[in-house]
C-alpha positions in Angstrom: 172.8 92.3 116.3 170.0 93.7 115.5 166.2 91.3 115.4 163.6 94.0 114.7 163.7 97.9 114.6 161.3 100.5 116.2 161.0 104.5 117.3 159.6 106.0 120.3 157.5 108.6 121.0 156.1 108.4 125.1 156.6 107.4 128.6 156.5 109.9 131.4 153.6 112.9 131.5 151.7 115.2 133.4 148.1 115.6 133.9 146.0 117.7 132.4 142.3 116.8 133.1 141.8 114.7 136.3 144.2 112.4 136.4 144.9 109.4 138.3 148.3 107.1 137.9 151.3 107.3 136.1 151.1 109.9 133.0 152.1 108.0 129.9 153.5 110.6 127.4 155.7 113.5 128.0 156.1 116.6 125.4 159.6 116.7 124.2 160.4 115.3 120.7 163.1 113.3 119.5 165.4 113.1 116.1 164.3 110.9 113.4 167.4 109.0 114.2 165.4 106.7 116.4 163.2 105.8 112.9 163.1 102.1 112.6 164.5 101.5 116.1 162.8 99.1 118.9 165.4 100.2 121.7 165.2 104.0 121.2 162.0 105.1 123.0 160.4 108.5 122.2 159.2 110.8 124.7 157.0 113.0 123.0 154.5 113.7 120.3 155.0 113.1 116.5 154.3 116.7 114.7 150.4 117.6 114.4 151.1 118.3 110.7 152.3 114.8 109.6 150.5 113.1 107.0 150.8 109.9 106.4 152.1 108.3 103.3 152.8 105.0 101.6 156.1 104.2 101.4 158.2 100.3 101.6 159.8 98.8 104.7 162.8 99.4 103.8 162.1 103.3 103.8 162.0 103.4 107.4 164.6 101.2 108.5 162.2 98.1 108.8 162.6 94.9 107.9 160.1 93.4 105.1 160.5 89.6 105.7 159.0 90.5 109.2 155.9 91.6 107.6 155.7 89.3 105.0 155.6 86.5 107.4 152.6 88.0 108.6 150.9 88.4 105.6 151.7 84.5 105.0 150.3 83.6 108.4 147.1 85.6 107.7 146.3 84.2 104.6 146.8 80.7 105.7 144.2 81.3 108.8 141.4 82.2 105.8 141.9 78.7 104.8 139.8 75.4 106.5 142.1 74.0 109.3 141.2 70.8 111.3 138.0 72.1 112.6 137.0 72.5 108.7 136.5 76.0 108.9 139.2 79.2 108.6 140.1 81.3 111.2 138.0 84.0 109.5 136.8 84.4 106.3 138.9 87.7 105.0 141.5 90.0 106.5 142.9 93.7 105.8 145.8 94.9 107.9 147.8 97.9 107.6 151.2 99.0 109.4 152.7 102.3 109.5 155.5 103.8 111.4 156.7 107.4 112.1 154.4 108.9 109.6 154.8 105.7 106.6 152.4 102.7 105.7 154.4 100.2 105.1 152.0 97.8 104.3 148.4 97.4 103.1 147.1 94.3 103.1 144.4 92.2 101.9 143.4 88.4 102.0 140.1 86.5 102.0 136.8 86.9 101.6 134.4 90.1 102.6 131.3 88.2 101.7 131.7 84.5 101.5 128.8 82.6 103.2 125.3 81.8 102.9 124.0 81.0 106.0 125.2 80.2 109.6 126.3 76.5 108.9 129.3 77.7 106.1 128.0 76.9 103.5 130.1 79.4 100.8 128.3 81.4 98.3 128.9 80.8 94.7 132.2 82.1 93.6 131.0 84.8 91.3 128.5 85.8 94.4 131.6 86.1 96.8 133.6 89.5 97.5 137.5 89.6 98.0 138.9 91.6 100.6 140.1 95.0 99.5 142.3 96.9 101.5 139.5 100.2 101.5 137.3 97.4 102.4 135.0 99.0 105.3 134.4 97.0 108.5 131.8 97.2 111.5 134.4 98.2 114.2 132.5 96.8 117.0 133.8 98.1 120.3 136.5 100.2 118.9 133.3 102.4 118.2 134.1 103.4 121.8 137.0 105.0 121.6 135.3 107.5 119.3 132.7 108.1 122.1 135.5 108.7 124.6 137.1 111.3 122.4 133.9 113.0 122.3 133.3 112.9 126.2 137.1 114.4 126.3 136.0 117.1 123.7 133.6 118.2 126.1 135.8 118.2 129.0 138.1 120.5 126.8 135.2 122.8 126.6 134.5 123.1 130.1 130.7 121.8 129.5 131.9 117.9 131.2 134.2 117.4 134.2 135.7 113.7 134.6 135.2 114.0 138.6 131.6 115.0 138.1 128.6 112.7 138.8 126.7 111.4 135.6 123.6 112.4 137.3 124.8 116.1 137.2 124.7 116.1 133.5 121.5 112.8 133.2 119.4 113.4 136.3 117.1 110.1 135.3 121.0 108.1 135.6 120.6 108.1 139.4 118.8 105.7 140.2 119.7 102.0 142.2 122.3 103.6 144.1 124.5 105.4 141.0 124.5 109.0 142.2 128.1 108.8 142.8 128.9 107.1 139.9 131.4 109.8 137.9 131.8 110.3 134.3 135.6 109.0 134.6 134.4 105.9 136.4 132.2 105.3 133.0 135.5 105.7 130.5 137.5 103.8 132.9 135.3 100.7 133.4 134.9 100.9 137.2 131.4 102.6 137.5 130.2 98.9 138.8 127.8 97.9 135.9 127.7 94.2 134.7 129.2 93.9 131.2 125.7 93.9 129.1 122.5 95.2 129.6 119.9 92.4 131.2 117.9 91.3 129.4 119.2 92.2 125.7 117.7 95.4 124.7 116.4 93.9 121.1 114.4 91.4 123.3 113.1 92.9 126.6 112.0 96.1 125.5 109.4 97.7 122.4 110.9 100.7 121.2 114.3 103.0 121.4 112.7 105.2 124.1 112.0 102.2 126.1 115.7 100.7 125.4 117.6 104.0 126.3 115.8 103.9 129.5 116.3 100.6 130.3 120.2 101.3 129.7 120.1 104.3 132.2 117.9 102.2 134.5 120.5 99.7 134.6 121.5 98.2 138.2 124.9 98.1 139.8 127.1 94.6 139.9 129.5 96.0 142.2 129.8 99.1 144.3 131.0 101.9 142.1 135.3 102.5 141.9 135.4 98.9 143.3 136.4 97.0 140.6 137.3 96.9 137.2 134.8 95.4 134.8 134.6 95.8 131.2 131.2 97.1 130.4 129.1 98.1 127.3 126.8 100.0 129.5 129.6 102.5 130.8 129.8 103.9 126.8 126.1 103.4 126.4 125.7 105.9 128.8 128.4 108.1 127.9 126.7 108.3 124.3 123.7 109.5 125.6 125.7 112.0 127.8 127.3 113.4 124.6 123.8 113.5 122.8 122.1 115.6 126.4 125.3 117.9 126.6 125.5 119.0 123.1 121.5 118.7 121.8 123.0 117.0 119.1 122.8 112.5 117.9 126.2 110.8 118.4 126.6 109.6 115.1 126.4 114.1 114.3 128.5 114.7 117.3 131.3 112.0 116.0 130.8 112.9 112.3 131.2 117.0 112.7 134.0 117.1 115.7 136.4 113.8 114.8 136.1 112.3 111.6 135.3 115.2 109.1 138.1 117.1 110.6 140.4 114.7 110.0 139.5 113.7 106.6 138.0 110.0 107.8 135.6 110.2 104.9 134.4 106.4 105.1 134.4 106.4 108.9 130.4 106.4 110.2 127.5 105.3 111.8 125.1 103.2 109.4 127.0 103.2 106.1 125.1 104.5 103.0 124.1 101.8 100.5 126.2 103.3 98.2 129.3 101.8 99.8 127.6 98.7 100.1 130.0 96.9 97.5 132.8 97.6 99.9 131.2 96.5 103.3 132.2 93.2 104.8 129.8 90.8 105.7 129.6 89.9 109.3 127.3 87.3 110.9 124.4 85.2 109.9 121.8 85.9 112.7 118.7 83.8 113.5 117.8 85.1 117.2 117.1 88.1 116.3 116.0 86.8 112.7 118.3 89.2 110.8 119.8 86.6 108.0 123.3 87.3 107.2 124.0 90.9 108.3 126.0 93.4 106.3 125.9 97.1 106.2 124.0 97.5 109.8 125.8 97.1 113.1 126.2 93.4 114.1 125.7 94.6 117.8 122.4 93.5 118.7 122.3 95.7 121.4 123.1 98.7 119.3 121.1 97.6 116.4 117.7 98.1 118.8 119.0 101.7 118.8 119.2 102.5 115.8 122.5 101.7 114.6 123.7 104.4 116.9 125.1 103.8 120.2 128.2 104.9 122.5 129.7 101.3 122.7 129.3 99.9 118.9 128.2 101.1 115.8 131.1 102.9 113.8 132.1 101.3 110.5 135.3 102.2 108.9 138.5 101.1 106.9 141.8 100.4 108.0 143.3 103.5 106.3 140.6 105.6 108.2 142.0 104.1 111.5 145.5 104.7 110.9 144.4 108.6 110.7 142.7 108.3 113.6 146.0 106.2 115.3 148.4 109.3 113.9 146.1 111.7 115.3 146.8 110.3 118.6 150.6 110.2 118.0 150.4 113.6 117.1 149.0 114.8 120.3 145.2 115.3 118.8 146.3 116.7 115.4 146.5 114.8 112.2 147.7 117.1 109.0 147.2 120.3 111.2 143.4 119.6 111.9 143.3 119.3 115.8 140.5 117.3 117.6 142.3 116.9 121.3 144.7 119.3 123.2 147.8 117.7 123.6 147.7 117.7 127.4 144.1 115.8 127.1 145.9 112.9 125.0 148.3 112.6 127.9 145.8 112.4 130.3 143.8 109.8 127.7 146.6 107.6 127.7 147.5 107.7 131.0 146.9 104.4 133.2 143.9 105.4 135.7 143.7 101.7 136.8 146.7 101.0 138.7 144.5 99.5 141.5 142.8 97.0 139.8 146.0 95.2 137.6 144.0 96.0 133.9 145.8 99.2 132.3 143.3 101.3 131.4 143.1 105.2 130.0 140.3 107.0 129.5 138.2 104.6 127.0 141.6 103.4 126.0 142.9 100.2 126.6 146.7 100.2 127.8 149.6 97.6 127.6 147.1 94.5 126.6 149.6 91.8 125.2 147.3 89.3 124.0 146.5 91.7 121.1 149.4 94.0 121.1 151.8 91.7 121.3 155.6 92.9 120.8 154.2 96.2 120.6 152.9 96.1 123.9 153.9 98.3 126.6 152.8 100.6 129.3 152.2 103.4 126.9 151.1 101.3 124.2 146.7 102.0 123.7 144.0 100.6 121.7 141.1 98.3 121.5 139.5 95.5 120.0 136.0 94.9 118.6 134.1 91.7 118.8 133.7 91.3 115.0 137.5 91.0 114.6 139.0 94.0 114.6 142.0 95.5 116.5 143.8 98.7 116.8 147.4 99.2 118.2 148.9 102.5 118.7 152.6 102.1 120.0 153.5 106.0 120.6 157.4 105.0 121.8 158.0 103.6 118.6 155.6 106.0 116.8 153.7 102.6 115.2 150.5 101.7 114.4 149.3 98.2 113.8 145.7 97.9 112.6 144.2 94.1 111.8 140.4 94.1 110.4 138.7 90.9 110.0 135.1 89.6 109.7 135.7 86.7 112.2 132.1 86.3 113.2 131.1 85.6 109.2 129.2 83.3 109.6 129.4 82.4 113.0 131.2 84.1 116.3 131.8 80.3 117.2 134.3 79.7 114.6 137.1 80.7 117.4 139.3 83.1 118.7 141.5 85.4 116.4 143.6 86.6 119.4 146.5 84.8 117.8 146.0 86.6 114.7 146.2 89.9 116.5 148.9 89.4 118.6 151.3 88.1 115.4 150.6 90.7 113.5 151.3 93.4 115.8 154.7 91.5 116.8 155.5 91.1 113.2 155.7 95.3 113.2 157.5 95.2 116.7 160.1 92.3 115.1 160.8 94.3 111.8 162.1 96.9 113.9 165.7 97.1 115.0 167.7 96.3 117.9 171.3 96.4 117.5 173.7 94.5 119.1 175.1 95.7 122.1 178.8 94.4 120.8 180.0 92.8 117.6 178.3 92.2 114.4 175.2 90.1 115.8 173.2 89.1 118.8 172.1 86.1 120.1 168.0 86.1 119.6 165.2 83.7 120.3 161.5 84.4 119.6 159.8 80.7 120.6 156.6 80.6 120.7 154.3 79.4 123.6 155.3 76.7 125.4 158.6 76.6 124.1 162.3 76.5 125.6 165.4 77.9 124.0 169.1 76.9 125.4 172.4 78.6 124.9 174.9 76.1 126.1 178.7 76.9 126.9 181.4 73.8 126.0 182.8 72.7 129.5 184.9 75.4 130.9 188.1 74.2 132.1 189.1 76.0 135.3 191.5 76.7 138.2 189.1 76.3 141.2 188.3 79.3 141.5 184.8 81.2 141.4 183.6 82.4 138.1 182.4 85.8 136.7 179.9 86.0 134.3 179.1 89.2 132.5 176.8 89.4 129.3 174.2 91.6 128.2 170.5 91.0 127.9 167.5 92.8 125.8 164.4 91.5 126.9 160.4 92.1 125.9 158.6 89.2 127.2 155.9 88.1 129.2 156.3 88.7 132.8 155.5 85.0 133.1 158.2 84.0 130.4 161.7 84.1 132.0 165.2 84.1 131.1 167.4 81.8 133.4 171.4 81.4 133.9 172.3 77.6 135.2 175.4 75.8 135.5 176.3 72.1 135.6 179.2 70.1 136.0 178.2 67.4 134.2 175.7 68.5 131.6 172.7 66.7 133.1 172.1 68.1 136.3 171.4 71.9 136.2 171.7 74.5 139.3 169.9 78.5 139.2 172.3 81.2 139.0 171.3 84.0 140.7 171.5 87.3 138.6 172.0 91.1 138.7 170.9 93.2 136.2 171.6 97.1 135.7 169.9 99.2 133.4 166.5 101.2 132.5 163.9 99.0 134.3 165.8 96.2 135.6 165.0 94.7 139.1 167.2 95.8 141.7 169.3 93.5 143.7 169.7 89.8 142.9 166.9 87.7 140.9 166.6 83.9 140.1 165.6 85.2 136.6 165.0 87.8 134.2 162.3 88.9 132.2 161.3 92.6 130.6 158.4 94.3 129.3 158.6 97.6 128.4 161.8 99.4 129.4 163.0 98.5 125.5 166.8 99.3 126.7 170.1 96.7 126.8 170.7 95.1 130.3 174.3 94.7 131.9 173.8 91.6 133.7 176.2 90.1 136.3 176.4 86.8 138.0 179.2 84.3 140.0 179.1 80.6 140.0 181.2 78.9 142.6 184.4 77.3 142.4 184.1 73.8 140.6 186.3 71.8 138.6 184.4 72.0 135.5 181.8 74.5 134.8 179.2 74.3 131.9 176.9 77.4 131.6 173.4 77.4 130.0 171.2 80.8 129.4 167.3 79.1 129.4 164.3 81.0 127.9 161.1 79.5 128.7 157.7 80.7 127.7 154.1 79.6 129.4 150.8 79.1 127.2 150.1 82.3 125.9 151.9 85.5 124.8 155.8 86.0 124.0 156.1 89.9 123.1 158.9 90.6 121.1 161.4 88.2 122.4 165.0 88.1 124.1 168.7 88.9 122.6 172.0 87.9 124.1 175.2 89.6 123.8 178.5 90.0 124.9 178.8 86.8 126.9 182.4 86.6 128.8 183.2 84.6 131.8 186.3 85.2 133.7 188.4 83.5 136.3 190.2 85.5 138.6 190.4 88.3 135.3 191.5 85.3 132.9 188.9 84.8 129.8 187.7 81.8 130.0 185.0 82.0 127.6 183.8 85.1 125.2 181.0 84.5 123.2 182.0 87.1 120.4 185.6 85.7 119.5 184.4 82.2 120.0 180.8 82.1 119.0 181.6 78.0 118.4 181.9 77.7 122.2 178.2 78.1 122.2 175.6 75.8 121.1 172.0 77.0 120.4 168.6 75.5 120.3 166.3 77.8 119.9 168.7 80.9 119.6 170.3 82.2 116.4 172.7 85.0 115.6 171.3 88.0 114.0 172.9 90.9 112.7 170.1 93.5 113.6 
């Protein structure tokens, strides 16, 4: 059975710049037979000459129904709910797989409200979302700064392991002399999350605000803790300017967006494009009214709209080009912005000691927004304004969701469920063929759910039962698949299992979960002798994040070699709740 297709292009790798942790992407490529498959991870980069083209999901073996469901979900979130307002004003989504943009979708409003209370503008003053609407990317801007830093490393103008003070001597105050460039990129420098006080409120002009950033004190000893901090990327923005002798916006334009042909990407969008720019928040403090065409982040705004941590505006189409350049090992349409070895290091987990997987600027393996596409090699970032970029090298897939969720207020709720749903829709549209026969049992229950697949009572001869089945799991580690048995159907006992396959836990384990391995496991278990046995496969999820889901196939039970249950030949011997047979 299949249940959603994918492809794959990543996994192990090397080091090029100063690398710590396990590397993510190898150099060899695989044939196009993996197109549309989730269960065939690729171990190399896409062609550096790839140019994204528009197509239909079926063109690359995807299930269009999954994508259509996700579109309906996004549209529903633009309508008022029980809170009296929508989750977000509007959204633009883009999904791409194996060089084909399979979906460009727009819903809701780019400009919808008149004030912070949510008073809707007259209809003739509202602007709908378009697939080429320009969004304030917020913290996705950090990726552009990070790439600019790595370009300088390639040119020999920076060293990742070097102390920042080598390039910015004024940075070396308050015990920061040992902080390295790499620690800024991996958020292990020791800084607090944001400058205190806010730059716009505490300092009169741009020079004093820049100095305040460089003078920021530490919260933790350098290298001791992971703490996401805007100060890290602000500092790197200043470092890029110091080393290049150019402004950050000029560096990003000349070295990243112009070579890649990202014509709608940059800081401080021109007024000629204002009719395509989505509105963000109504701000009373500072008194900016409805913010549109200026960066939403107050600290970046106080720095003139150009900062290492925020300020970039872009479209879904342009971000897809950046994503494809990463999949292409630093090159798009033959235009190279990074070496392949640099991209491998950029997507390597440098923070294994701290639990949060982090590359150089890029976040890794964050299920809360990467959903079913998450894996140790999946990279991306989110933005406070409601933006999301997910790049899955193992399936050569890109999921982009851009919303103006702060329009008109940042207090209307988290869009993380929408982020997760959009990426998971692409994961589930990629196929996992059954391990045996025409179909397999599939469960995609949501949070705080339980799915059971229960056998009929098995008449036994009093001997132990040998249980064999195949399992494909893409779940959060806390979402578990259990095998249980009962002699009366009311009291259940756990059955330890052994799983064999890529990524499986060695030895006997009380339950299974799987994340990132993307392969079928062969599972074996034994139930002791009993007069009557009922078996149950139970999949249970916790309160958040579910991944792509679970597949079961080839269920067989034997007693002294005699088959007492064959789920392939007699599926009616199983009662499903929360499971369904699917052919792909």
